[in-house]
C-alpha positions in Angstrom: 83.8 247.2 53.5 87.5 246.8 52.9 87.3 246.4 49.1 86.8 250.1 48.3 89.7 251.0 50.5 92.0 248.5 48.7 90.9 249.8 45.4 91.7 253.4 46.4 95.1 252.3 47.7 95.8 250.7 44.3 94.7 253.8 42.4 96.8 256.1 44.7 99.8 253.9 44.1 99.1 254.1 40.4 99.0 257.9 40.3 102.2 258.2 42.5 104.1 255.8 40.2 102.8 257.5 37.1 104.3 260.8 38.3 107.7 259.2 39.1 108.1 257.3 35.8 108.7 259.2 32.6 106.5 258.6 29.5 103.0 257.4 28.9 103.8 253.7 28.6 105.0 253.3 32.2 101.8 255.1 33.5 99.5 252.8 31.5 101.4 249.7 32.6 101.1 250.5 36.3 97.5 251.5 35.8 96.7 248.1 34.3 98.4 246.3 37.2 96.5 248.3 39.8 93.2 247.6 38.1 93.9 243.8 37.8 95.0 243.7 41.4 91.8 245.4 42.6 89.8 243.0 40.5 91.6 240.0 41.9 91.0 241.2 45.5 87.3 241.6 44.7 87.0 238.0 43.4 89.0 236.7 46.4 86.7 238.4 48.8 83.7 236.5 47.4 85.5 233.2 47.9 86.5 234.1 51.5 82.9 235.1 52.3 81.7 231.5 52.1 83.9 230.5 55.1 83.5 233.8 57.0 80.5 232.6 59.0 82.2 229.4 59.9 85.3 231.1 61.1 83.4 233.5 63.3 81.4 230.6 64.7 84.6 228.6 65.4 86.2 231.6 67.3 83.0 232.0 69.3 82.7 228.4 70.1 86.2 228.1 71.3 85.4 230.5 74.1 82.1 229.0 75.0 82.7 225.3 74.6 84.5 225.0 77.9 82.7 226.5 80.9 85.6 228.2 82.5 85.3 230.5 85.4 85.8 234.1 84.4 85.0 237.7 85.1 82.0 239.6 84.1 83.9 241.1 81.2 84.5 237.7 79.7 80.8 237.0 79.7 80.2 240.3 77.9 82.8 239.4 75.3 81.2 236.0 74.7 77.8 237.6 74.3 79.3 240.2 71.8 80.8 237.4 69.8 77.6 235.5 69.7 75.7 238.6 68.5 78.3 239.1 65.8 77.9 235.6 64.6 74.1 235.9 64.5 74.4 239.1 62.6 76.5 237.3 60.0 73.9 234.5 59.7 71.1 237.0 59.3 73.0 238.7 56.5 73.5 235.4 54.8 69.8 234.5 55.1 69.0 237.9 53.5 71.5 237.3 50.7 69.8 234.1 49.7 67.2 236.2 47.9 69.8 238.6 46.3 69.6 239.3 42.6 73.2 238.2 42.0 73.6 234.5 41.4 77.1 234.6 42.8 75.9 236.3 46.0 73.2 233.7 46.5 75.6 230.8 46.1 78.1 232.4 48.6 75.3 232.9 51.1 74.1 229.3 50.7 77.6 227.9 51.1 78.1 230.0 54.3 74.8 228.7 55.7 75.8 225.1 54.8 79.1 225.4 56.7 77.4 227.1 59.7 74.5 224.6 60.0 76.8 221.6 59.7 79.3 222.8 62.3 76.9 224.0 65.1 73.4 223.4 66.6 71.3 226.4 65.9 67.8 225.4 66.9 66.9 228.5 68.9 68.3 230.9 66.2 66.5 229.1 63.3 63.2 228.5 65.0 62.0 232.1 64.3 63.5 232.2 60.9 62.6 228.8 59.5 59.7 230.0 57.4 61.7 232.9 55.9 64.6 230.6 55.0 62.2 227.9 53.7 60.6 230.4 51.3 64.1 231.5 50.1 65.2 228.0 49.5 62.1 227.3 47.6 62.9 230.2 45.2 66.4 228.9 44.8 65.2 225.5 43.9 62.6 226.8 41.5 64.5 229.5 39.7 68.1 228.5 40.3 70.3 226.4 38.1 72.8 223.6 38.8 75.1 224.5 41.6 72.6 226.9 43.2 69.9 224.2 43.3 72.4 221.7 44.7 73.4 224.1 47.5 69.8 224.9 48.3 69.0 221.2 48.7 71.9 220.7 51.0 70.9 223.7 53.2 67.4 222.3 53.3 68.6 219.0 54.5 70.6 220.7 57.3 67.7 222.9 58.2 65.5 219.9 58.6 68.2 218.2 60.7 68.4 221.3 62.9 64.6 221.5 63.4 64.4 217.8 64.3 61.5 215.4 64.0 58.9 217.7 65.7 56.3 219.8 64.1 58.9 222.4 62.9 60.9 219.8 60.9 57.7 218.2 59.6 56.5 221.6 58.3 59.8 222.2 56.5 59.7 218.8 54.9 56.1 218.9 53.8 56.4 222.3 52.2 59.4 221.4 49.9 58.9 217.7 49.4 56.9 218.1 46.1 59.6 220.4 44.7 62.4 217.9 45.6 60.5 215.1 43.9 59.9 217.3 40.8 63.6 218.1 40.4 64.7 214.6 41.1 62.4 213.0 38.5 63.1 215.7 35.8 65.6 214.1 33.4 66.3 217.6 31.9 67.3 219.0 35.3 71.0 219.4 36.2 72.5 216.1 37.4 74.2 217.9 40.3 70.9 219.3 41.5 69.2 215.9 41.1 72.0 214.2 43.2 71.5 216.7 46.1 67.7 216.4 45.9 68.0 212.6 46.1 70.1 212.9 49.3 67.8 215.6 50.7 64.6 213.7 50.0 65.9 210.6 51.8 67.3 212.4 54.8 64.4 214.8 55.3 61.9 212.0 55.0 63.9 209.9 57.5 63.9 212.8 60.0 60.4 214.3 59.6 58.1 211.9 57.7 54.7 212.1 59.6 53.0 209.0 58.3 53.6 205.9 56.2 52.2 207.5 53.1 55.1 210.0 53.0 57.6 207.2 53.5 56.1 205.0 50.8 55.9 207.8 48.2 59.6 208.7 48.8 60.6 205.1 48.6 58.8 204.7 45.2 60.4 207.9 43.9 63.9 206.9 44.8 63.3 203.4 43.5 62.3 204.9 40.2 65.7 206.6 39.9 68.0 203.7 40.7 65.6 201.1 39.3 66.9 201.7 35.7 70.2 200.2 36.9 68.3 197.1 38.1 67.4 195.1 34.9 65.3 192.1 34.8 67.0 188.8 35.7 68.9 187.4 32.8 69.6 190.7 31.1 72.8 192.6 31.1 73.4 195.5 33.5 73.3 198.8 31.5 76.5 200.9 31.4 75.9 204.6 32.1 78.7 206.5 30.4 77.9 209.7 32.4 79.7 209.7 35.8 77.1 212.2 37.1 74.3 209.8 36.3 76.1 207.0 38.1 76.5 209.2 41.1 72.7 210.0 41.0 71.8 206.3 41.1 74.2 205.8 44.0 72.7 208.6 46.0 69.2 207.4 45.3 70.0 203.9 46.4 71.7 205.2 49.5 68.7 207.3 50.4 66.4 204.4 49.7 68.3 202.0 51.9 68.3 204.7 54.7 64.5 204.7 54.6 64.4 200.9 54.8 65.6 201.3 58.4 62.3 202.9 59.5 60.0 200.9 57.3 57.2 198.9 59.0 57.4 195.1 58.8 54.7 194.7 56.1 56.6 197.1 53.8 59.9 195.2 54.4 58.3 191.9 53.4 57.2 193.4 50.0 60.7 194.9 49.4 62.4 191.6 50.2 60.3 189.8 47.7 60.9 192.4 45.0 64.6 193.4 45.5 66.6 190.4 46.7 66.5 189.2 43.2 67.3 192.5 41.5 70.0 194.1 43.7 72.5 191.2 43.2 72.6 192.1 39.5 74.1 195.5 40.4 77.2 193.7 41.7 78.2 193.3 38.1 78.0 197.1 37.4 81.1 198.8 36.0 80.9 201.6 38.7 82.7 200.7 41.9 80.5 203.0 44.1 77.3 201.5 42.7 78.7 198.0 43.4 79.6 198.9 47.0 76.3 200.6 47.7 74.5 197.5 46.3 76.5 195.2 48.5 75.8 197.2 51.6 72.1 197.4 50.8 72.0 193.6 50.3 73.6 193.1 53.8 71.0 195.5 55.2 68.1 193.6 53.7 69.5 190.3 55.1 69.7 191.9 58.5 66.1 193.2 58.4 64.9 189.9 57.1 66.5 188.1 60.0 64.9 190.5 62.4 61.5 189.6 61.0 62.1 185.9 60.8 65.0 184.2 62.6 65.0 181.2 60.2 65.0 183.4 57.1 66.3 181.4 54.1 67.4 182.8 50.7 67.5 180.3 47.9 70.3 181.8 46.0 72.7 182.3 48.9 75.4 180.2 47.4 75.4 182.1 44.1 75.3 185.4 46.0 78.3 184.4 48.2 80.2 183.4 45.0 79.8 186.9 43.6 80.7 188.5 46.9 83.8 186.4 47.3 84.9 187.4 43.8 84.5 191.1 44.6 86.2 190.6 48.0 89.3 189.2 46.3 89.2 191.3 43.1 92.7 192.0 41.9 92.0 193.2 38.3 94.7 195.7 37.3 92.4 197.8 35.2 90.7 199.0 38.3 92.3 201.8 40.4 94.2 200.6 43.4 92.1 202.7 45.8 88.9 201.3 44.3 90.2 197.8 44.7 91.2 198.3 48.3 87.9 199.9 49.2 85.8 197.3 47.4 87.7 194.4 49.0 87.3 195.8 52.5 83.5 196.4 52.1 82.7 193.1 50.5 84.8 191.1 53.0 82.4 192.5 55.7 79.3 191.8 53.6 80.4 188.2 52.8 81.3 187.6 56.5 77.8 188.8 57.5 76.0 186.7 54.9 77.9 183.6 55.8 78.1 183.9 59.6 75.6 186.7 60.6 78.3 188.8 62.3 78.7 192.5 61.5 82.1 194.3 61.8 82.0 196.6 64.8 83.2 200.2 64.6 83.8 202.6 67.5 83.0 206.2 67.0 84.6 208.6 69.6 83.4 212.1 70.2 84.3 214.2 73.2 84.3 212.0 76.3 81.8 209.6 74.8 81.9 206.8 72.3 79.3 205.0 70.1 79.4 201.4 68.8 78.3 200.8 65.2 77.6 197.1 65.4 74.9 196.5 62.8 74.2 197.4 59.2 71.2 199.5 60.2 73.3 201.7 62.5 76.1 201.7 59.9 73.7 203.1 57.2 72.3 205.7 59.6 75.7 206.9 60.8 77.2 207.1 57.2 74.1 209.1 56.1 74.6 211.7 58.8 78.3 211.7 58.2 77.8 212.5 54.5 75.5 215.4 55.3 77.4 216.9 58.3 81.0 216.1 57.3 83.5 217.0 60.0 80.6 218.4 62.1 79.1 215.0 62.8 81.0 214.6 66.1 79.7 218.0 67.3 76.2 217.0 66.5 76.5 213.6 68.2 77.5 215.5 71.3 74.9 218.3 71.2 72.1 217.6 68.7 69.1 216.0 70.5 67.8 214.5 67.4 71.0 212.5 66.7 71.4 211.5 70.3 67.8 210.2 70.3 68.3 208.3 67.0 71.5 206.6 68.3 70.2 206.1 71.9 72.8 208.3 73.5 70.6 210.0 76.0 70.5 213.7 76.7 73.6 215.8 76.0 76.2 215.7 78.8 76.7 218.7 80.9 80.4 218.8 82.0 82.2 221.3 84.2 85.6 222.9 83.2 87.6 220.5 85.5 86.2 217.4 83.8 86.9 218.7 80.3 90.4 219.9 81.2 91.2 216.5 82.8 90.1 214.6 79.7 92.4 216.6 77.4 95.9 215.5 76.6 98.7 218.2 76.4 100.5 218.8 73.2 103.7 217.5 74.7 102.1 214.2 75.7 100.7 213.8 72.2 104.2 214.5 70.8 105.7 211.8 73.0 103.0 209.3 72.1 103.3 209.9 68.4 107.1 209.7 68.5 107.0 206.3 70.4 104.4 204.9 67.9 106.5 206.1 65.0 109.6 204.5 66.4 107.8 201.1 67.1 106.3 201.1 63.6 109.6 201.8 61.9 111.3 198.9 63.8 108.5 196.5 62.9 108.6 197.4 59.2 112.4 197.2 59.2 112.3 193.6 60.4 109.8 192.7 57.7 111.7 194.4 54.9 115.1 193.0 55.9 116.3 190.5 53.3 117.6 188.2 56.0 114.1 187.7 57.3 113.2 186.2 53.9 116.2 183.8 54.1 115.3 182.7 57.6 
């Protein structure tokens, strides 16, 4: 509502200046500046609207995240903030069906930010059918960026609803449309990328039977399968970076679904893909090589779970390829790509040779989670890609994620426990200063020329 007021202020300034300046030229010049200023303010408001819901939710959550003792007026203020946030979300849901493409995209982006930052099961439970119908229209009639945003919001909606009947209903209603866009070579590559991620994640969360799982596996395999040539042939080079990203997303979603496959299906996949996937290690795309290496490690882990004495005939050849990638120093590759590739393939090679997986600790709130297997690593990375910075909040509060990672029910903490766990800003400053000083001393000793002489 502030845009018309800003435009009136600009026009008033224009008229006042036109009176004070002599001649027609000065009047027209100031009139043009006022109009361009009003137009710039209007465009900026559209960009700010995408993060408006998230900012409102952040301000509301800051007052409700810690259960502090307060007066009755504080409770009323919190309730008012909550109602204001819900009104913003309702407005965004209504705007998803607006005639303006720009308005729909802004609404979808706002919903994506809100869904990834907070758990909203109670709010969305009554509105899931309305939102599902709106997303279906965006996927059918939208283009490119709008379809991509709609697929991302659909993934988060399914994650919010969980693996119960509500999430299953959302997934079943839009699964055929996701497959249709994903397999349509004439569709926007950006939309196909998001649909590949959405199909894998929604199937992982809400697939009701093995038939749904197998159909999604086959669809995703048909996408990245073009990058897996027959043995003895060269790996095709895809000149389009968007197409390479699509194949990476499809392979990531496919490997995520492997973690919930029954043993009979895993045996078939091992027979068919342990010979094909190593060929992707020669791809010219660094991300495709990395995803292929992680998927190979995942398959080896699943194979050992089925059969302790699992033996792969071409282990020596595979380890040779992995070692070359773990020590790759080709200058024509970007430094960041080389560093990332070497780190991942060192872990993959170590696991293939010794059966030991690198352990990672994820801290959130007062809890921590250990990622000590390739299965858990694939699951955590998948949720991290979907939720972004909101993954820690969902690990704390989302019952679905806590069930998947065996974290138990969400912790209920009082204000004293939360306050005791927090470190003051001054203590953080002292710690960072000491760490910086120690690091500087250590690096100075290494860089000193006399150290080389000694």
